[in-house]
TIMIBA-294123 format. One line per 4 residues: number of its first residue (from 1); their letters; for each residue y, x, z of N, C-alpha, C, O. Coordinates in Angstrom, 2 decimals. Layout:
BEGIN
NUM) a) Y X Z Y X Z Y X Z Y X Z  ...
//
This chain:
BEGIN
1) mpaa) 10.50 12.63 3.70 10.62 11.18 4.27 11.24 11.51 5.74 11.01 12.56 6.34  12.07 10.42 6.24 12.66 10.43 7.35 11.68 10.42 8.51 10.62 9.83 8.29  11.85 10.95 9.64 11.06 11.07 10.68 10.85 9.65 11.28 11.81 8.88 11.43  9.54 9.31 11.62 9.29 8.17 12.27 9.74 7.98 13.79 9.65 8.83 14.67
5) ianp) 10.24 6.71 13.90 10.73 6.48 15.34 9.49 6.03 16.26 8.78 5.09 15.90  9.28 6.60 17.25 8.15 6.32 18.11 8.04 4.92 18.52 9.07 4.32 18.85  6.88 4.33 18.52 6.88 3.04 19.05 6.16 2.90 20.35 4.95 3.11 20.35  6.78 2.55 21.51 6.15 2.70 22.71 4.94 1.89 22.98 4.14 2.18 23.88
9) mkkr) 4.82 0.84 22.16 3.67 -0.06 22.30 2.58 0.47 21.40 2.88 0.48 20.21  1.47 0.89 21.69 0.39 1.45 21.02 -0.17 0.30 20.16 -0.22 -0.83 20.66  -0.61 0.51 18.89 -1.37 -0.44 18.15 -2.71 -0.34 18.51 -3.19 0.70 18.96  -3.50 -1.61 18.31 -4.97 -1.67 18.60 -5.69 -1.83 17.02 -5.40 -2.57 16.08
13) ivvl) -6.71 -0.84 17.18 -7.30 -0.66 15.90 -8.89 -1.01 16.21 -9.47 -0.59 17.21  -9.50 -1.82 15.24 -10.86 -2.02 15.21 -11.44 -1.30 13.98 -10.84 -1.37 12.90  -12.56 -0.61 14.11 -13.01 0.02 13.02 -14.46 -0.48 12.58 -15.34 -0.53 13.43  -14.68 -0.81 11.38 -16.06 -1.38 10.87 -16.76 -0.04 10.12 -16.22 0.72 9.32
17) isgt) -17.98 0.00 10.60 -18.73 1.13 9.99 -20.14 0.47 9.53 -20.46 -0.68 9.84  -20.89 1.30 8.79 -22.30 1.08 8.48 -23.19 2.27 8.64 -24.41 2.20 8.52  -22.50 3.44 8.93 -23.42 4.67 9.00 -22.88 5.65 9.88 -22.61 5.26 11.02  -22.66 6.80 9.61 -22.52 7.93 10.47 -21.12 7.89 11.13 -20.91 8.60 12.11
21) gsnm) -20.26 7.16 10.67 -18.85 7.09 11.21 -18.12 8.31 11.41 -17.49 8.51 12.45  -18.18 9.28 10.27 -17.53 10.36 10.37 -16.02 10.09 10.26 -15.30 10.73 11.03  -15.48 9.28 9.46 -14.14 8.99 9.39 -13.61 8.33 10.70 -12.57 8.69 11.26  -14.45 7.30 11.13 -14.16 6.72 12.28 -13.91 7.66 13.44 -12.93 7.50 14.17
25) lnia) -14.76 8.62 13.61 -14.72 9.66 14.64 -13.43 10.48 14.42 -12.73 10.75 15.40  -13.09 10.87 13.26 -11.79 11.70 12.95 -10.64 10.87 13.40 -9.77 11.38 14.11  -10.57 9.57 13.03 -9.38 8.69 13.44 -9.39 8.56 14.96 -8.36 8.80 15.59  -10.41 8.22 15.51 -10.43 8.00 16.98 -10.01 9.22 17.65 -9.34 9.12 18.68
29) ehcq) -10.33 10.45 17.15 -9.85 11.73 17.89 -8.31 11.83 17.74 -7.59 12.22 18.66  -7.88 11.48 16.60 -6.42 11.62 16.33 -5.56 10.59 17.22 -4.43 10.82 17.64  -6.27 9.49 17.41 -5.52 8.53 18.43 -5.66 9.05 19.95 -4.73 8.89 20.75  -6.73 9.60 20.26 -6.99 10.15 21.50 -5.99 11.25 21.74 -5.40 11.32 22.82
33) dnki) -5.76 12.13 20.74 -4.90 13.24 20.80 -3.54 12.84 20.69 -2.72 13.76 20.70  -3.06 11.53 20.58 -1.83 11.07 20.48 -1.11 11.50 19.17 0.12 11.56 19.10  -1.95 11.81 18.14 -1.33 12.04 16.91 -1.14 10.73 16.13 -0.44 10.74 15.11  -1.70 9.68 16.55 -1.48 8.26 15.99 -0.96 7.37 17.25 -1.44 7.52 18.37
37) nadv) -0.04 6.53 16.99 0.42 5.70 18.04 -0.44 4.45 18.12 0.06 3.35 17.89  -1.84 4.59 18.47 -2.67 3.59 18.48 -3.87 3.99 19.30 -4.09 5.18 19.49  -4.69 3.00 19.81 -5.99 3.13 20.34 -7.06 2.40 19.57 -6.97 1.22 19.26  -8.13 3.24 19.27 -9.39 2.44 18.54 -10.08 1.77 19.83 -10.65 2.40 20.73
41) vavi) -9.93 0.52 19.76 -10.41 -0.40 20.86 -11.81 -0.92 20.76 -12.44 -1.35 21.72  -12.27 -0.84 19.43 -13.67 -1.21 19.12 -14.27 -0.65 17.90 -13.49 -0.45 16.96  -15.48 -0.37 17.74 -16.29 -0.04 16.62 -17.37 -1.00 16.50 -18.22 -1.13 17.37  -17.34 -1.74 15.31 -18.39 -2.71 15.02 -19.12 -2.36 13.91 -18.46 -2.01 12.93
45) anra) -20.53 -2.39 13.81 -21.40 -2.00 12.74 -22.30 -3.15 12.40 -22.72 -3.94 13.23  -22.57 -3.18 11.05 -23.68 -4.31 10.73 -25.06 -3.79 10.55 -25.98 -4.50 10.13  -25.17 -2.63 10.85 -26.50 -1.96 11.07 -26.84 -1.32 12.53 -26.07 -0.57 13.13  -27.98 -1.69 12.94 -28.34 -1.05 14.21 -28.43 0.31 14.31 -28.17 0.89 15.37
49) daag) -28.82 0.98 13.15 -29.06 2.36 13.18 -27.89 3.14 12.69 -27.98 4.26 12.18  -26.75 2.46 12.89 -25.43 3.28 12.45 -25.12 4.21 13.54 -24.81 3.86 14.68  -25.23 5.56 13.09 -25.00 6.73 14.12 -23.59 6.61 14.67 -23.35 6.98 15.82  -22.65 6.12 13.89 -21.34 6.16 14.51 -21.28 5.32 15.78 -20.45 5.71 16.60
53) laka) -21.99 4.25 16.11 -22.04 3.47 17.38 -22.12 4.52 18.57 -21.34 4.56 19.52  -23.04 5.27 18.39 -23.32 6.26 19.59 -22.09 7.23 19.62 -21.69 7.60 20.73  -21.47 7.67 18.50 -20.36 8.59 18.63 -19.18 7.87 19.21 -18.43 8.50 19.95  -18.94 6.55 18.93 -17.78 6.07 19.40 -18.12 5.60 21.08 -17.21 5.54 21.90
57) adlg) -19.31 5.34 21.38 -19.61 5.09 22.88 -19.32 6.32 23.59 -18.78 6.26 24.69  -19.65 7.50 23.02 -19.44 8.71 23.75 -17.80 9.07 23.98 -17.47 9.84 24.88  -16.92 8.50 23.18 -15.58 8.47 23.42 -15.05 7.43 24.23 -13.83 7.37 24.42  -15.98 6.45 24.83 -15.45 5.51 25.69 -15.01 4.29 24.83 -14.33 3.41 25.36
61) iate) -15.38 4.19 23.53 -14.87 2.85 22.80 -15.98 1.88 22.89 -17.18 2.15 22.95  -15.43 0.70 22.90 -16.35 -0.45 23.02 -17.20 -0.60 21.69 -16.60 -0.40 20.64  -18.43 -0.91 21.65 -19.13 -0.90 20.37 -19.91 -2.17 20.31 -20.35 -2.67 21.34  -20.10 -2.75 19.02 -20.84 -3.93 18.88 -21.66 -3.85 17.63 -21.19 -3.25 16.66
65) fvph) -22.94 -4.42 17.57 -23.79 -4.54 16.44 -23.71 -5.74 16.01 -24.13 -6.56 16.83  -23.24 -6.28 14.81 -23.21 -7.71 14.23 -24.27 -7.62 12.91 -23.86 -7.21 11.82  -25.37 -7.95 13.07 -26.45 -7.92 12.01 -26.20 -8.82 10.90 -26.09 -10.01 11.19  -26.08 -8.46 9.61 -25.66 -9.32 8.56 -26.88 -10.15 8.20 -26.78 -11.26 7.68
69) tsfa) -28.13 -9.54 8.52 -29.44 -10.18 8.17 -29.74 -11.41 8.92 -30.73 -12.11 8.69  -28.82 -11.68 9.86 -29.05 -12.85 10.83 -28.37 -14.23 10.29 -28.44 -15.34 10.81  -27.70 -13.87 9.15 -26.88 -15.03 8.68 -27.44 -15.42 7.23 -28.14 -14.66 6.57  -27.04 -16.77 6.80 -27.74 -17.30 5.64 -26.88 -16.84 4.45 -27.45 -16.70 3.37
73) dred) -25.55 -16.57 4.57 -24.80 -16.01 3.46 -23.73 -15.21 3.94 -23.51 -15.08 5.14  -23.05 -14.68 3.04 -22.01 -13.77 3.32 -20.74 -14.52 4.11 -20.16 -13.93 5.01  -20.41 -15.71 3.74 -19.34 -16.28 4.26 -19.69 -16.56 5.92 -18.81 -16.46 6.78  -20.99 -16.88 6.21 -21.27 -17.21 7.56 -21.23 -15.94 8.34 -20.75 -15.95 9.48
77) ydqa) -21.70 -14.82 7.81 -21.56 -13.47 8.50 -20.12 -13.19 8.69 -19.73 -12.87 9.81  -19.28 -13.27 7.69 -17.94 -12.82 7.81 -17.12 -13.75 8.84 -16.18 -13.32 9.51  -17.57 -15.04 8.90 -16.94 -15.82 10.08 -17.27 -15.33 11.30 -16.37 -15.14 12.13  -18.55 -15.06 11.59 -18.95 -14.41 12.81 -18.26 -13.05 13.18 -17.92 -12.76 14.32
81) lver) -18.11 -12.27 12.09 -17.44 -10.90 12.21 -15.98 -11.24 12.54 -15.48 -10.61 13.47  -15.18 -12.23 11.85 -13.87 -12.32 12.32 -13.77 -12.66 13.79 -12.82 -12.26 14.47  -14.81 -13.46 14.32 -14.63 -13.91 15.71 -14.81 -12.84 16.56 -14.12 -12.79 17.58  -15.73 -11.83 16.29 -15.87 -10.68 17.16 -14.76 -9.78 16.96 -14.42 -9.10 17.93
85) vqsy) -14.08 -9.66 15.77 -13.04 -8.70 15.61 -11.71 -9.29 16.22 -10.85 -8.54 16.69  -11.58 -10.68 16.18 -10.39 -11.28 17.00 -10.44 -11.11 18.30 -9.39 -11.16 18.94  -11.45 -10.93 18.82 -11.77 -11.02 20.34 -10.99 -9.65 20.91 -10.63 -9.59 22.09  -10.80 -8.70 20.07 -10.02 -7.50 20.45 -8.65 -7.52 20.11 -7.97 -6.55 20.44
89) qpdl) -8.14 -8.50 19.48 -6.73 -8.56 19.20 -6.17 -7.53 18.51 -5.12 -7.08 18.95  -6.74 -6.93 17.28 -6.39 -5.81 16.50 -4.85 -5.94 15.99 -4.29 -7.03 15.94  -4.33 -4.92 15.70 -3.14 -5.06 14.91 -3.55 -4.37 13.45 -2.81 -4.50 12.48  -4.67 -3.70 13.40 -5.09 -2.99 12.18 -6.81 -3.01 12.14 -7.52 -2.69 13.09
93) iila) -7.17 -3.34 11.12 -8.69 -3.20 10.87 -8.91 -2.10 9.82 -8.32 -2.12 8.74  -9.85 -1.05 10.22 -10.04 0.09 9.39 -11.49 -0.10 8.88 -12.40 -0.30 9.69  -11.73 -0.05 7.51 -12.94 -0.02 7.01 -13.43 1.64 6.84 -12.69 2.41 6.23  -14.38 2.00 7.27 -14.79 3.48 7.52 -16.30 3.56 6.94 -17.18 3.83 7.76
97) gfmr) -16.61 3.37 5.81 -18.01 3.37 5.34 -18.73 2.12 5.73 -19.92 2.10 6.04  -17.92 1.03 5.70 -18.59 -0.28 5.87 -18.97 -0.73 4.61 -18.17 -1.03 3.72  -20.40 -0.80 4.50 -21.01 -1.13 3.18 -21.20 -2.56 2.96 -22.32 -2.99 2.67  -20.24 -3.29 3.07 -20.33 -4.77 2.94 -19.03 -5.26 2.02 -17.90 -4.82 2.26
101) vltp) -19.26 -6.06 1.11 -18.08 -6.74 0.32 -17.55 -7.81 1.12 -18.29 -8.76 1.37  -16.23 -7.79 1.62 -15.90 -8.77 2.48 -15.43 -9.95 1.68 -14.86 -9.76 0.61  -15.65 -11.15 2.13 -15.35 -12.43 1.43 -13.82 -12.73 1.83 -13.21 -12.09 2.69  -13.30 -13.77 1.10 -11.86 -14.30 1.49 -11.99 -14.90 2.99 -10.95 -15.02 3.64
105) vfvs) -13.17 -15.27 3.54 -13.13 -15.74 4.99 -12.57 -14.62 5.77 -11.66 -14.88 6.56  -13.03 -13.30 5.65 -12.53 -12.35 6.40 -11.15 -11.78 5.98 -10.25 -11.61 6.80  -11.04 -11.51 4.71 -9.74 -10.86 4.30 -8.52 -11.87 4.74 -7.50 -11.41 5.23  -8.68 -13.15 4.56 -7.62 -14.05 4.81 -7.32 -14.18 6.27 -6.20 -14.53 6.64
109) afad) -8.32 -13.89 7.15 -8.06 -13.90 8.74 -7.22 -12.84 9.04 -6.43 -12.95 9.98  -7.27 -11.64 8.26 -6.51 -10.53 8.74 -5.67 -10.04 7.64 -5.47 -8.84 7.45  -5.08 -11.16 6.75 -4.24 -10.61 5.83 -3.09 -9.46 6.09 -2.37 -9.65 7.07  -2.88 -8.49 5.43 -1.94 -7.55 5.53 -2.14 -6.49 6.57 -1.25 -5.69 6.86
113) rimn) -3.44 -6.51 7.18 -3.70 -5.51 8.16 -5.07 -4.97 8.11 -5.68 -4.68 9.15  -5.58 -4.82 6.91 -6.93 -4.28 6.58 -6.74 -3.04 5.62 -6.07 -3.17 4.60  -7.30 -1.92 5.94 -7.19 -0.69 5.02 -8.76 -0.41 4.92 -9.64 -0.76 5.71  -8.87 0.29 3.77 -10.17 0.85 3.30 -9.90 2.30 2.64 -8.78 2.56 2.20
117) ihps) -10.89 3.16 2.60 -10.77 4.42 1.97 -11.94 4.46 0.82 -13.11 4.18 1.08  -11.52 4.82 -0.35 -12.55 4.65 -1.42 -12.52 6.16 -2.07 -11.48 6.79 -2.23  -13.83 6.61 -2.42 -13.87 7.99 -3.04 -13.81 7.99 -4.42 -14.75 8.35 -5.13  -12.60 7.55 -4.91 -12.20 7.77 -6.30 -10.80 7.66 -6.37 -10.11 7.30 -5.42
121) llpk) -10.33 7.99 -7.59 -8.64 7.83 -7.89 -8.61 6.49 -8.29 -8.71 6.29 -9.50  -8.50 5.52 -7.54 -8.36 4.06 -8.07 -7.19 3.97 -9.05 -6.23 4.73 -8.91  -7.23 3.05 -10.07 -8.30 2.01 -10.22 -9.63 2.61 -10.89 -10.53 1.82 -11.19  -9.77 3.88 -11.12 -11.09 4.36 -11.57 -12.20 4.09 -10.67 -12.06 4.12 -9.44
125) ykgm) -13.36 3.81 -11.29 -14.59 3.83 -10.56 -14.65 3.10 -9.10 -14.97 3.61 -8.02  -14.28 1.86 -9.33 -14.49 0.85 -8.06 -15.99 0.70 -7.91 -16.77 0.73 -8.87  -16.34 0.52 -6.64 -17.72 0.29 -6.26 -18.41 1.61 -6.00 -17.77 2.55 -5.55  -19.71 1.71 -6.28 -20.66 2.80 -5.84 -20.71 3.91 -6.81 -20.21 3.89 -7.94
129) hthq) -21.43 5.00 -6.21 -21.78 6.15 -7.10 -20.56 6.85 -7.87 -20.64 7.22 -9.04  -19.44 6.98 -7.09 -18.31 7.22 -7.85 -18.16 8.68 -8.29 -17.47 9.05 -9.24  -18.91 9.49 -7.49 -18.83 11.06 -7.76 -19.85 11.24 -8.98 -19.43 11.95 -9.90  -20.91 10.79 -9.09 -21.75 10.86 -10.28 -21.03 10.23 -11.63 -21.16 10.77 -12.73
133) rald) -20.43 9.29 -11.47 -19.68 8.58 -12.49 -18.59 9.42 -13.01 -18.32 9.51 -14.21  -17.94 10.07 -12.03 -16.90 10.95 -12.55 -17.45 12.05 -13.28 -16.86 12.39 -14.30  -18.64 12.75 -12.87 -19.21 13.70 -13.65 -19.64 13.26 -14.97 -19.30 13.87 -15.99  -20.44 12.13 -14.98 -20.87 11.63 -16.23 -19.96 11.37 -17.35 -20.30 11.40 -18.53
137) agdt) -18.62 11.06 -16.85 -17.58 10.79 -17.71 -16.85 12.00 -18.14 -15.90 11.91 -18.92  -17.26 13.11 -17.66 -16.50 14.56 -18.07 -15.27 14.53 -17.53 -14.43 15.12 -18.21  -14.86 14.00 -16.47 -13.50 14.17 -15.80 -13.22 15.53 -15.38 -14.17 16.20 -14.97  -12.12 16.00 -15.43 -11.62 17.21 -14.84 -11.03 17.17 -13.39 -10.71 18.17 -12.75
141) ehgv) -10.92 15.86 -12.97 -10.53 15.69 -11.59 -11.00 14.54 -10.97 -11.43 13.62 -11.65  -10.96 14.48 -9.70 -11.52 13.48 -8.98 -10.67 13.24 -7.70 -9.70 13.97 -7.50  -10.98 12.28 -6.86 -10.27 12.18 -5.64 -10.76 11.16 -4.71 -11.94 10.80 -4.69  -9.80 10.67 -3.90 -9.91 9.64 -2.93 -8.74 8.73 -2.77 -7.66 9.28 -2.94
145) svhf) -8.72 7.43 -2.48 -7.70 6.62 -2.44 -7.71 5.74 -1.01 -8.68 5.05 -0.67  -6.65 5.85 -0.36 -6.46 4.73 0.91 -5.69 3.60 0.27 -4.68 3.73 -0.42  -6.31 2.45 0.58 -5.50 1.20 -0.01 -5.61 0.07 1.02 -6.49 0.10 1.89  -4.73 -0.91 0.93 -4.89 -2.05 1.62 -5.97 -2.95 0.92 -6.20 -2.88 -0.28
149) vtee) -6.61 -3.80 1.78 -7.79 -4.60 1.29 -7.26 -6.00 0.96 -6.60 -6.66 1.77  -7.59 -6.42 -0.24 -7.35 -7.86 -0.70 -8.69 -8.46 -1.17 -9.74 -7.83 -1.08  -8.64 -9.45 -1.58 -9.80 -10.23 -2.09 -10.52 -9.50 -3.31 -11.70 -9.69 -3.62  -9.74 -8.74 -3.88 -10.35 -8.08 -5.22 -11.09 -6.72 -4.58 -10.56 -5.94 -3.79
153) ldgg) -12.15 -6.66 -5.00 -13.18 -5.49 -4.58 -12.28 -4.11 -4.96 -11.91 -3.88 -6.11  -12.02 -3.34 -3.95 -11.32 -1.96 -4.26 -10.22 -2.13 -5.08 -9.86 -1.20 -5.80  -9.46 -3.45 -5.05 -8.35 -3.69 -5.84 -7.00 -3.72 -5.23 -6.00 -3.85 -5.92  -6.96 -3.59 -3.88 -5.56 -3.83 -3.18 -4.72 -2.68 -3.50 -5.14 -1.69 -4.11
157) pvil) -3.48 -2.82 -3.06 -2.37 -1.70 -3.42 -2.83 -0.52 -2.77 -3.27 -0.46 -1.62  -2.69 0.59 -3.72 -2.96 2.01 -3.22 -1.69 2.46 -2.39 -0.51 2.25 -2.66  -2.19 3.10 -1.37 -1.21 3.76 -0.48 -0.92 5.32 -0.63 0.18 5.86 -0.64  -2.06 5.86 -0.74 -2.04 7.36 -0.99 -3.35 7.89 -1.47 -4.43 7.50 -1.02
161) qsri) -3.21 8.81 -2.42 -4.30 9.46 -3.06 -4.23 10.89 -2.87 -3.17 11.50 -2.72  -5.62 11.51 -2.88 -5.54 13.07 -2.94 -6.69 13.33 -4.05 -7.75 12.73 -4.25  -6.07 14.56 -4.77 -6.86 14.75 -5.99 -7.69 16.21 -5.70 -7.25 17.10 -4.97  -8.83 16.26 -6.34 -9.53 17.61 -6.40 -9.96 17.87 -7.72 -10.09 16.95 -8.53
165) pifp) -10.23 19.29 -8.05 -10.53 19.55 -9.48 -12.10 19.36 -9.44 -12.79 19.43 -8.42  -12.58 19.08 -10.80 -13.99 19.21 -10.86 -14.31 20.45 -11.73 -13.81 20.58 -12.85  -15.16 21.36 -11.19 -15.54 22.45 -11.83 -16.82 22.36 -12.66 -17.69 21.60 -12.22  -17.07 22.99 -13.76 -18.23 22.90 -14.49 -19.51 22.86 -13.78 -20.35 22.05 -14.16
169) edta) -19.75 23.58 -12.87 -20.89 23.77 -12.12 -21.06 22.60 -10.97 -22.12 22.61 -10.34  -20.17 21.68 -10.69 -20.14 20.90 -9.70 -21.30 19.84 -9.89 -21.66 19.54 -11.04  -21.85 19.30 -8.87 -22.77 18.34 -8.68 -22.07 17.27 -7.81 -21.02 17.46 -7.20  -22.83 16.08 -7.82 -22.14 14.96 -7.00 -22.02 15.41 -5.55 -21.00 15.12 -4.93
173) edlq) -22.95 16.07 -5.00 -23.02 16.39 -3.71 -21.82 17.41 -3.36 -21.31 17.46 -2.24  -21.44 18.16 -4.38 -20.23 19.14 -4.14 -19.04 18.33 -4.28 -18.05 18.72 -3.67  -18.95 17.23 -5.01 -17.73 16.43 -5.08 -17.56 15.67 -3.60 -16.52 15.63 -2.95  -18.77 15.11 -3.27 -18.77 14.40 -1.96 -18.10 15.20 -0.89 -17.19 14.81 -0.16
177) ervh) -18.70 16.41 -0.89 -18.18 17.25 0.21 -16.68 17.51 0.11 -15.95 17.34 1.08  -16.30 17.84 -0.88 -14.71 18.12 -1.06 -13.90 16.94 -0.79 -12.83 17.01 -0.17  -14.44 15.73 -1.28 -13.64 14.43 -1.15 -13.53 14.19 0.34 -12.46 13.92 0.86  -14.77 14.32 1.06 -14.63 14.12 2.54 -13.67 14.97 3.20 -13.21 14.53 4.26
181) eqey) -13.27 16.09 2.79 -12.26 16.90 3.45 -10.96 16.18 3.31 -10.17 16.06 4.24  -10.76 15.68 2.04 -9.56 14.98 1.92 -9.30 13.69 2.54 -8.22 13.23 2.91  -10.55 13.13 2.60 -10.56 11.94 3.42 -10.00 11.92 4.97 -9.26 11.11 5.52  -10.61 13.07 5.46 -10.24 13.39 7.00 -8.62 13.74 6.97 -8.03 13.63 8.04
185) riyp) -8.02 14.07 6.04 -6.66 14.49 5.98 -5.81 13.27 5.77 -4.77 13.12 6.40  -6.29 12.33 4.83 -5.15 11.31 4.34 -5.32 10.05 5.07 -4.37 9.27 5.22  -6.54 9.80 5.56 -6.69 8.39 6.38 -5.93 8.40 7.45 -5.08 7.52 7.56  -6.10 9.48 8.54 -5.21 9.37 9.62 -3.74 9.35 9.29 -2.96 8.71 9.99
189) lvir) -3.34 10.00 8.28 -1.76 10.09 7.97 -1.28 8.65 7.66 -0.27 8.19 8.19  -2.06 7.94 6.77 -1.79 6.54 6.41 -1.82 5.64 7.65 -0.85 4.92 7.88  -2.79 5.65 8.38 -2.79 4.97 9.54 -1.68 5.15 10.48 -1.16 4.18 11.04  -1.23 6.63 10.70 -0.11 7.05 11.46 1.25 6.20 11.00 2.00 5.66 11.81
193) wfca) 1.42 6.18 9.54 2.51 5.34 9.09 2.43 3.91 9.31 3.49 3.35 9.59  1.53 3.33 9.24 1.23 1.91 9.60 1.60 1.73 11.13 2.39 0.86 11.49  0.99 2.57 11.98 1.19 2.33 13.45 2.66 2.76 13.79 3.16 2.42 14.86  3.30 3.46 12.94 4.81 3.81 13.33 5.66 2.74 12.76 6.87 2.95 12.71
197) drlk) 5.17 1.59 12.33 5.94 0.54 11.54 6.67 1.16 10.42 7.82 0.80 10.17  6.11 2.02 9.78 6.78 2.50 8.49 6.17 1.86 7.23 6.81 1.80 6.18  4.99 1.39 7.34 4.08 0.97 6.15 3.71 -0.56 6.47 3.44 -0.99 7.59  3.73 -1.26 5.32 3.34 -2.59 5.41 2.95 -3.19 4.00 3.35 -2.63 2.98
201) ltee) 2.25 -4.22 3.95 1.85 -4.91 2.81 2.66 -6.05 2.58 2.83 -6.85 3.51  3.26 -6.24 1.36 4.11 -7.33 1.10 3.43 -8.12 -0.18 2.36 -7.77 -0.68  4.19 -9.21 -0.64 3.61 -9.73 -1.78 3.76 -8.96 -3.06 3.06 -9.19 -4.04  4.75 -8.00 -3.03 5.00 -7.09 -4.13 4.06 -5.84 -4.14 3.81 -5.26 -5.19
205) gavl) 3.55 -5.45 -2.91 2.76 -4.38 -2.93 2.93 -3.49 -1.60 3.52 -3.97 -0.63  2.51 -2.41 -1.58 2.49 -1.57 -0.38 4.05 -1.05 -0.33 4.71 -0.79 -1.34  4.47 -0.95 0.89 6.06 -0.74 1.06 5.90 0.39 2.18 5.18 0.15 3.14  6.56 1.60 2.08 6.60 2.65 2.85 8.06 3.04 3.06 8.76 3.33 2.08
209) dgal) 8.60 3.05 4.41 10.08 3.23 4.58 10.88 2.51 3.72 11.87 3.06 3.24  10.60 1.23 3.41 11.44 0.37 2.68 11.28 0.29 1.21 11.70 -0.67 0.57  10.59 1.40 0.59 10.30 1.59 -0.73 8.89 1.09 -1.11 7.88 1.30 -0.44  8.96 0.36 -2.32 7.69 -0.12 -2.69 7.06 1.11 -3.56 7.66 1.83 -4.36
213) lgae) 5.85 1.14 -3.23 4.97 2.23 -3.67 4.47 1.81 -5.24 4.31 0.66 -5.65  4.27 2.99 -5.95 3.80 2.81 -7.33 2.36 2.57 -7.27 1.78 2.49 -6.18  1.66 2.42 -8.52 0.17 2.14 -8.70 -0.53 3.30 -7.95 -1.55 3.06 -7.32  -0.08 4.39 -7.98 -1.03 5.54 -7.42 -0.56 5.83 -5.95 -1.02 6.80 -5.35
217) gyap) 0.24 5.08 -5.45 0.67 5.16 -4.00 1.79 6.04 -3.66 2.63 6.14 -4.55  1.99 6.72 -2.56 2.99 7.57 -2.28 2.88 8.87 -3.11 1.81 9.47 -3.20  3.94 9.26 -3.67 3.99 10.47 -4.39 5.18 11.15 -3.88 6.26 10.58 -3.90  5.03 12.52 -3.35 6.20 13.26 -2.93 7.06 13.69 -3.98 6.59 14.17 -5.01
221) e) 8.37 13.53 -3.78 9.31 14.00 -5.04 9.37 15.54 -5.00 10.02 16.16 -5.84
//
């Protein structure tokens, strides 16, 4: 692919988490090392015990806790979340282990600029427990997908996937560990594309360097 043209204006990223924030930390460190033309300006969690909040604070990143249990329904929560995210004027919203299904209230507010990473080769195994489901199905390979977020759960256009083999002795924990290794590799790469203005979401799907990506995302020739 052609080399990216550096954008002198750094993008602003808000990351949503629910837990340890390992992907968030990896992305934030890539930004601070100038490997991504962006700054993580805030990390927001829906759980007070999300360990990623302390990790973000240690890097000097603004953090917020917006508890979903304080709201009557998902739409009310998402509206409150929209207001908090908008206050940081983000160019990109990254879901990194955010264990909430976003409603159209949130997705429509940030159309074309929300990404998620999902531990399966989408469209296989949307939702939870993907590693065990791959084992139960007798699959010989598994993997991870980075995709744009739309109103369909885990159904937005795939940008990039990474595959791992499944060995006969593998457990769900084995797959989780190997998938995590691939997550740390491909999520920063995709974010770098977006922040270099090479990647965008259109009505037709995900477009990289002017080319519409296929169902499995970018595939090197």
